[in-house]
PLY file of the C-alpha trace (Angstrom):
ply
format ascii 1.0
element vertex 101
property float x
property float y
property float z
element edge 100
property int vertex1
property int vertex2
end_header
5.63 -9.89 -72.23
9.44 -8.50 -71.56
11.24 -5.92 -73.20
14.39 -5.73 -74.81
16.71 -2.75 -76.67
17.27 -2.63 -80.66
19.87 -0.55 -82.38
17.43 1.26 -84.12
19.95 1.65 -87.25
21.28 -2.04 -87.30
18.30 -4.33 -85.66
20.49 -5.75 -83.52
19.57 -6.65 -80.46
21.61 -5.93 -77.36
23.35 -8.77 -75.62
26.17 -8.97 -73.12
27.64 -11.59 -70.38
24.45 -12.03 -67.64
24.07 -14.54 -63.73
21.52 -16.34 -64.86
19.28 -17.59 -60.84
21.16 -20.30 -60.32
24.65 -17.90 -60.12
25.09 -19.12 -63.80
27.01 -16.59 -66.31
25.50 -17.00 -70.56
25.67 -15.09 -73.23
21.97 -13.19 -73.89
19.72 -10.63 -74.68
18.85 -8.41 -72.22
15.19 -8.19 -70.49
13.27 -5.94 -68.83
9.37 -6.74 -67.46
8.49 -2.93 -68.66
9.74 -0.95 -70.72
12.99 0.36 -69.32
14.40 3.71 -68.35
16.91 5.87 -69.33
19.35 5.19 -66.81
18.42 1.58 -66.87
19.45 2.13 -70.73
22.53 3.51 -69.73
23.70 0.86 -67.02
22.56 -1.75 -69.79
24.85 -0.38 -72.36
27.36 0.05 -70.08
27.46 -3.23 -68.53
27.69 -4.54 -72.35
30.83 -2.46 -72.71
29.23 -0.14 -75.02
30.45 2.96 -74.30
28.88 6.42 -74.74
31.58 7.97 -76.82
31.07 5.23 -79.06
28.71 6.11 -82.15
26.29 3.05 -80.85
26.91 4.30 -76.82
24.04 7.55 -77.42
20.99 6.67 -75.89
18.56 7.73 -78.43
20.21 4.80 -80.94
18.63 2.13 -79.40
14.89 1.91 -78.83
12.87 -0.47 -76.14
11.33 -3.54 -77.89
8.53 -5.95 -76.91
8.90 -9.54 -77.49
6.52 -12.36 -77.19
8.25 -15.16 -74.39
8.61 -17.11 -77.35
11.10 -14.59 -79.56
12.92 -13.61 -76.31
14.08 -17.24 -75.47
14.79 -17.74 -78.87
16.59 -14.92 -79.45
18.60 -16.33 -76.86
18.88 -19.58 -77.98
19.86 -18.26 -81.73
22.77 -16.49 -80.03
23.85 -20.13 -78.37
25.72 -18.46 -75.61
28.26 -17.51 -77.67
29.43 -13.67 -77.53
30.55 -13.94 -81.18
27.20 -14.00 -82.35
24.10 -10.91 -82.61
20.62 -11.44 -83.29
18.72 -8.84 -85.29
14.98 -7.91 -85.80
14.88 -7.54 -89.66
11.21 -7.64 -90.70
9.93 -8.61 -87.93
11.70 -11.82 -88.06
14.82 -13.20 -85.72
18.05 -13.16 -87.57
21.50 -14.53 -85.96
24.95 -14.36 -87.05
28.54 -14.88 -86.29
30.67 -11.32 -86.45
33.96 -10.99 -86.32
36.12 -10.94 -82.72
0 1
1 2
2 3
3 4
4 5
5 6
6 7
7 8
8 9
9 10
10 11
11 12
12 13
13 14
14 15
15 16
16 17
17 18
18 19
19 20
20 21
21 22
22 23
23 24
24 25
25 26
26 27
27 28
28 29
29 30
30 31
31 32
32 33
33 34
34 35
35 36
36 37
37 38
38 39
39 40
40 41
41 42
42 43
43 44
44 45
45 46
46 47
47 48
48 49
49 50
50 51
51 52
52 53
53 54
54 55
55 56
56 57
57 58
58 59
59 60
60 61
61 62
62 63
63 64
64 65
65 66
66 67
67 68
68 69
69 70
70 71
71 72
72 73
73 74
74 75
75 76
76 77
77 78
78 79
79 80
80 81
81 82
82 83
83 84
84 85
85 86
86 87
87 88
88 89
89 90
90 91
91 92
92 93
93 94
94 95
95 96
96 97
97 98
98 99
99 100
């Protein structure tokens, strides 16, 4: 089961532009096979363009979240490969919405 990062205050899952096995870019939830270590969290936040100076850039603002394979796939489906969308976990339910640029 994959792990992702959830922002503790908002429930938002960490997502950014990534590259798949076919070398194609896509916008999706950041996933790990094992619970990420602090340096992996820091690297993922930087890759997502979240600065340590931002409120959301503090490592302690994020927590590892274990997802089922189905939940991980559904989170990416809900993002629609669109960086203007975010996925949140609210009461165990994945919700997506568009955010202003």
